[in-house]
Each structure stands twice: as structure tokens, then as C-alpha cells.
N, C-alpha and C positions, 0 to 999 in steps of 0.2 A: 504494500500500500504506500503510495507516495505521500509526501508531507502535506500537500494541499487537501487530498482526500481525507487524510487522517484528521486534519484540523477541522474540516467540515463536519465529519461524523462526531467528533468530540464536542461539537457545539461551541467552539471558540469563536468569539465575536469578530466582526469585520475589523474593528479598530486594532485588535491585537494582531491580526494577520497582516494588516497594512503596515503597522508601525515597525514591525521587525524586518520588513523588506529592505534590501540594499538598493541604492539608486543605481539603475542600469540604463542602457540605451533605450529600453522599452518605455520606462517612465519619461525619459528625456524626449522620446519621440512624441508621446502624448502631449507633453508640455509644449513642444515645438509647434504642434498643430494648433493648439489653443492660442499660443502666442502669435502665430501667423495671422489668425483671424483678428486678434487684438491689434496687431500692427496695421492692417488695412483699415480697421475702424478708426484708429488714431490718425491716420492720414486724412480721412474724411473730416474728422473733427478739427484738426489743426489747419486745414486748408483755408478756412475763413480768414485767418490771420494774414494770409498772403494775397487773397483776392478781394478783401473788403474795400480796399482803396479803388480798385477798378470798377467794382459794382457801384460804389458811391458815385463815381464820375459818370458811368453810363446812365444811371437812373436819376442823376441830379439830386442826391439825398443830402439832407442836412445832417449835422453831427448826431442829433437826437434820433433821426430816422435810421441812420447807419447803426447806432447802438441797439435799436430795437431789432433790426435785422440780424445783427450779430448774436443777439440773445435768443432768437427764435428756436434754434436747435436745442437750447437748454430747457425750453418749455416742454418739448417732446421728451427730452431725457428725464425730466422730473416725473412725467407720467410713466415712461418706459421702465425706469428703475424700480418704482414702487410696485407696478403691476407684475413685472418679471419675477421679483423676489417671491411674491405670494404664489405665482404660477409654478415656479421652479420647486418650491417646497411642497406643492400639491401634486404636480404632474411629472416632476423629474427635471434634472439639470439639462440633459442632452436635447430633448425636443424644444425647450424654450430657447436654448442657445441657437439652434438652427433657425427658428422663426425670427429671431432678432437679426440675423444676417440678411434674411429676405427683406425685412423692413428697411434696413439702411441701404441695401443695394438699390431697391426701387426708389427710395427717397433721393439718393444721389443722382440717379438717372433723370428723374423728373426735374431736379434743379437745373440741369443743363437745358431743359426745354421751357423754362419759366418765361412767360411773355411780359410780365411786369413784376414790380417789387412785391405786390401782395401775394401772387402765386408763388414766387420764390420763397417768401416767408413761410407759406403753408407747407411747401415741400421740405424746407429746412426743419420744420416741426416733425414731419414724418421721418426724416433722416435721423433726427435726434431721438425719436422714440425707439428706433432700432438700436442705436448706440447705447441709450440708457438701459435697454434690456440686456445688452451683451456684457457690460462691465461687471455687474455684481455676480452674474452667472459664471463668467470666466474665472472670477476670483474663487467662488465656491468650489468649482470643479478642480482647480489646481490645489486648493487647500485640502480637499478631501482625498486626493490621490497621493500627494507627496508626503512621506513620513515627517514627523515633527522635527527631526534633526536637520532636515534640509528645507522645511516648508517656508520659513521666512526668507531664505535666500532666493528660492525659486519664485515666490510671489513677487518679491522685489524686482527680480529680473524680468518677470512678466510685465510689470509696470514700466520697466526700462524700454519696452517696445513702444511706449508712448513718445518719449523724446526722439527715438529713432524714426518713428512714423512722422512726427512733426517736422524733423529735419528733412526727411525724404520728400515730404509734401512741399516744403519750401524750395528744395532743389528742383523738384518736378515743375513747380510753378515758375521758377526763374527761367527755365529753359523752354517751357511750352506756352506760357502765358502770352508772349508776343506772337506766337504762331497759331494756336487754337483758341485762345481767349479763355475766360473763366468758365464759359459754358462747356467747352470741349474738355476741360479738366474734370468737371463734375461727371460728365458722361464716362470718361475714361476710368474714373475711380469707382464706378458702379460695377465694373466687370469682376473684380475680386470677390463679389458676393457669391459667385459660382463655387467658391471654396467650401460652401455648405455641404457639398456632396462628399468631400473628404471627411468632414466632421461626422457625417451620417454613417460612413462606412468604418472608420477607424477608431473613433473615440467611444469607450464604453460608458454606460450610465454609472453614476457614482454608487459604489456598493454600500457606502455608509448611508446614503439616502434610502436605498432599497431596504436595508436592514431596519432603519428607523421607522419606515412606513409599514413594516410587518411583512414585506415580500421576501421572506427568508430564503426560499428556494432560488429565486433570481439573484439575490445577493450572493449566495454561495456559488452559484454557477459563474457569475462575473468574477468573483474572487479566485475560483479555480483557474479560470482563463488567465487572469492577471498573474497569478503565482506561477503558472506553467511558462508564461512568456518571460517573466523576470528570471526564473530559474534557468531557462535556456540562455538568456543573455548573460547571466551571472557565471555560468559554467560549472556550478557545483550545487549541492543540496542546500536548500534554504534552512536557516536556523528555526528552531521550534518557536511558535508564538507563546507569549506570556499571557495566561488567561486573565490576570488582573487588569490588563489594558482594555478589556472589552467594555462596551457600553452597558451601564447598569440597566436591568430590565425596567425599573421604574421610570426611566427616562425615555424608553422606546415607545413608539406608537402614539405619543401625544400629538394633538393637532397643532399645526403651525398657524398660530393666530397673531394678529397685530398686538393684541393685549399682552401676549407673552413677553414682548419686548419691554414691558413696564412692570414685570413681576420679579420680586426678590432682588438678587444681585444685578439683574439685567437693567433695571430702571436707571441706576447710576451710570452704567456703561452706555446706555442709549442717550442719556442727556449729554455725556461727554462727547460721543461720536457725532451727534447731530450738531452740537455747537461747533466742534472742530471742522466738520465738513462744510457747514454753511459759511463760516468766515474764511476758511482756507480757499474755498472755491470762489467766493466773492472777490477776494484779492487776486487770485491767480488769473481767472478768466477776465476779470475787469481790466487787468493790466496787459496780459498776453494777447488777447484778441485785438487790442488796439495798437500793438507795437508797430506794425508796418504802416498803418494809417497815420500814426503820430509822427513817424519819421517823414512821411510824405508831407504832412502839414508843416513840419519844420523846414521844408525846402528841398528834401532829397528826392531825386527822380524815382519813378516807379521801380525800375530794375534795381537801383541802388538800395531802396528801402527793403525790398525783398531779400537782396543779398546780405545786407547788414543784419536782418532778422535771422537769417540762416546762420550767420557767423555766431551771433549771440546764443542761438539755441544749441550750438555744438557743446557748450559747457554742460548741457543736460546729461550727456553720456558719462563723463567721469562722475557727475553728481549722483546718478542712480547707482553706479557701480560702488562708489564709496558708501552710500547709504545701505546698499545690500550687504556689504561687508560689516558695517558698523552695527546694524540692528541685530546680527547674530553674535557679535563680540560684546557689545555694550548693552543691548536690549532695545525693545520697541519704544518704550515710553521716553527715555532720555534722547534717543535718536530723533524721534518725531519732534520733540520740543526744540532740539538744536536746529533742525532743518527749518522749522517755522520761524524761529527767532533770527536765523541767518537770512531767511527770505525777507523778513521785515527790514533788517538793516540794509540789505542790498537794494530793495525796492526804493527805500528812502534816498539812498545815494544816487540811484539811477534817475530818480525824479529831479534831484537837484542838478545833475549834469544836463538833463534834457531841458530843464526850465531856464538854465543860464546860458543855453546855446554853447556848451563846452565843445572842444574839438572832438571830431568823430572817434578818435582813438580812446578818449576818456569815456565817451558814451558806450562804446563797445566793451571796454574793460568792466564798467559798472554792470552792463547787461550780462556779460559772461558770469560774473559773480552772482547776479540775481537768478539766472537760469540754473546754475549749479545747485543752489539751495532749493529752488522751486521743484526741480525734477527729483531731487533727493527726498523732498517732502512727500511727493506722490508715491515713491517707492514704499516708504514706511506706512503711509496711510492705507494703502491697499493691502499691505501685508498684515497690518494690525487689525483692521476692521472685521474680517471673517473669523478671526480667532476668538472673538469675544462672545460668540453666540453658539448654542448647541446645534447639532445637525438639523433638528426639526425646524429651527427658525434661522439657520445661518443665511440662506439666500434672502429671506424676508428682512432680517436685520441689516444685512449688507445693502440690500436694495433700497430700503427706506433711508439709511444713512446717505447713500449716494443721491437719493431723490431730494432730500433736504439740501444737500450740497448743490444740486442743480437749481434750487431756488436762489442760492447765492450766485450761481453762474448766470442766472437770468437777470438778477439785480445788478451785478457788477458792470457788464458792458453798457447797459442802459443808463446806469447812474453816471458813468464816465461821460457818455454822450451828452447828458444834460449839464453836468458840472464843469466839463472841460472849458467852455467859453469864459466862465467866471473864475474858476479855480486855477486854470493853467495846468501844465504838465506836472510841475512840482507838487501842486495840491492834490491831484488825483493819485499820484504815486504815494504820497504820504497817507492818504486814505487806505490804499492797499496795504501799506506797512502796518497800520493800526489793526487791520483785519487779521493779519498773521499773528500779531501779539496776542489778541484775544483767543485765537485758536490754540496757541501754545499754552496759555494759562489754563484752558480747559483740560488739556492733556496732563499738565503738571499737577493740577488739583484733584482731578477725578479719575485719571487713568490707572490701570493695573498692568503689571508686567506679565508677558506670556512667553518669553524666550525659553526655548528648550522644553516646553510642556506640551503634552499631547492635547488635541482638541477636547477630548473627553475630560481631561484633568482641569483644563481652564474653565470648562462649563460647570464645574461643581466646586 
């Protein structure tokens, strides 16, 4: 009898069987598939930073109107993140993840055919709905497949595909915007939604979710398949699972309800996460969405503003790598606070440089510092959030935290569009800096540490 069959017959829980698995090319392949979908999603989301100036000129938009357009996708993300979490905890991670890809693919395609700003705004909401669905589900899938000893690093690396996607979107816009225009770019970025067929064929349903919903036979079958593939990649017999790691029976089978986020220890965690996500995303999207347009407003040509924004974004790569390393060495809570406070200081300095028309070298240096901390912040936030809830409400909790963050995303770009004429660039970047400080205080005062602990241990 092989190890997986023995474990199944002895009734050892999914958590115990997953946590003792070594990381092999099989889990890394699953991670790569999810990360690829995440990457394409990030390209679509980051694209507005590079094309907002062109759209503003074509439709003759005011700063306030441009801010509303930039915020449109976040309205969709607000609804998508909240709904997807509930659906994924009820119907499973895999089907909801696939549906999300269809929504953002269709939304991106329709953006390219928008005949006026109102229709473009509507299609951006549709695009945002799909992206809002995908982010919390992708997080839950990776968190539930990767063992605790590697979980933080891999979730942080997953988030690292956001700055890479952002940079690639900028480079793509730089080379193609003069040729195919912003419409052609949106149409081109709808094609990767076909990747849904790879997800459908190669990614299994979360065995943790299957077990938690009482589908024990399916959970065991999925685990047997995973263990066989890991053992084949590992090249030798797997270690025996430790029964004490399994999910307590009292926790299994409970319904995933919104009210569960406000029960017992989870109420404090929910308050912390909602506060952090709202203010972190208000500051991030309020500032980043406007980077290219603000450079154009300062007198830089379209291609120069896109190129400078790409340069600035390059610092996001070492930022998320450093954050991925630090959160496993130092912990989630202190790393998150450090990245938020670093973002606050860098945003303030960038605003002062932009407001005083400093030389472009100074502006880029301040921008590099800002993006280093901002993308580091994203890595910790996405690694930390799904760890704070049990399996039955993990997608719901992550989804609503992301959804509340999207309210901040919605408010940020719109507020800057309204305040920019009177506050100036220095003023709006100071507002962003204060948002990051509030988010950091929420983590420091209300956060708990999860480094090195299994998901089941953190939940109790």
C-alpha cells in the first residue's frame, strides 16, 4: 500500500497530508499557472496608468472626469471581490477563478470598441468585476496548496507578478500606443483570457475546501493525485503525515457566512484588514493611476511620461523580492508596517519633487523609492490576508477585504481628480502618504503574526 492510500484509509486530514509535502516542480507548476493568469490580469489593471492621458485628450475630459474614468474599474472590482469570495466558499475555488477570467477578457475586448466615454466607463466596470473576482480566489488557491513553510514566500511572489505585469503593460504601451492606439491595446490584452482552458485542465480544486465542505471522497481523490505527482517529482517516498495537523472536526462543515467574519477572534482581524486595505489602496491607486497623466501635465511628452513611469515602476521588482524574503525572516506584521511607512515617506518626497518642478533625475529617484515600498506593501498584504481566516471563510474574508480596498481604489483617483487643481501635486501626494500611515497603524495595533504557522493553527 503506498503512502497516499494509507493516509486516506487512516482518515488523516487534508491539512496534515498537504503540510508534510516537499515543494517540487509539480506545486511550482500549479503556482506558475495561477501566477500567469494573475500576470495578465495585472497588465489589464495597470494599463490605465499609461493610456489615461491619451483617453483624456481624445474625449476632451476634465481632470475630474478622467478621475472618474480611472476609478470605474475599481467599482467593478468592489462588487467582483465581494461576490467571488462568497461564491468560491460555496461552489469551489476553481470554477469561480475560471469565470473571473471570462469577465475580464470580455471587458477588455469591449473597451477597445467603446464609442464614447460613458460606454468605456461601463466596460471598465465589467473588466474590473472580473479582476476583482480573480484576486482573492488566486490568493486562496495558492495559500491552500502550498505548505506553511513556503506559503508566505510563494504568495508574495504571486503578488510580484503585479509589478511585472504593470511594467510589461507600460513597455507594451510605449511601443504600441503610437501604432495601434489605446483601443488596439485593450483588444490585444483580451486575448490572454483564453488561458482559462489551461486552468480548467491542469489546476485541481482545493482539497482543503473539498474536505471543509464535507466532500471527503473528492478531497481524498484530489489528495491522492497530488501526492502521486509530488512523489514522482520528489523521486522518493513521501514522509508520513502528522495527524495532529488535521482540521478539527468541529471546524469542518460550517457554513461560510459574512457574519462569521465578525465572530470571536475574527472580528478584530476583519477590522484590521478592512482599515488597512481601504487606506493602502486609496493611497496606492490614487497616486499610481495618475503618475503618467501628472507627468504629462507637468510638461512631459506622451512617450516620455510613459517611459518615465516604466522606469519608476522597475523598482517594484526588487521591492517585492525583498518583501518576500523579509516576511519569512522577520514576519508578516512588522514587514507590512515597514512597507506602508516606507511608502508614506517616499510618496511625500515624490510629491515635493513633483510640486517644485525638480529635475527629472530627482523625480525618478523619488519615484523609484516610492514604487519599491509600494510593491513590497502589496506582497505582504496579499500574503497576510488569506492566512487570517479558516478554510470555510478564507475566500469570503479575502474577498471582502479586497472589496473594501476597492472602495479606497474608487475614492483615490476620483479624489485626486477633484483636489488636484487646488491642492497641487505636493498636496495630493501628501494625502496619499497620510493614507499609508493610517494603514500601518492599523497593522501595528490590531495585527497578529502568522509566520511559520499552518493555516489551521492560525485559525484557532
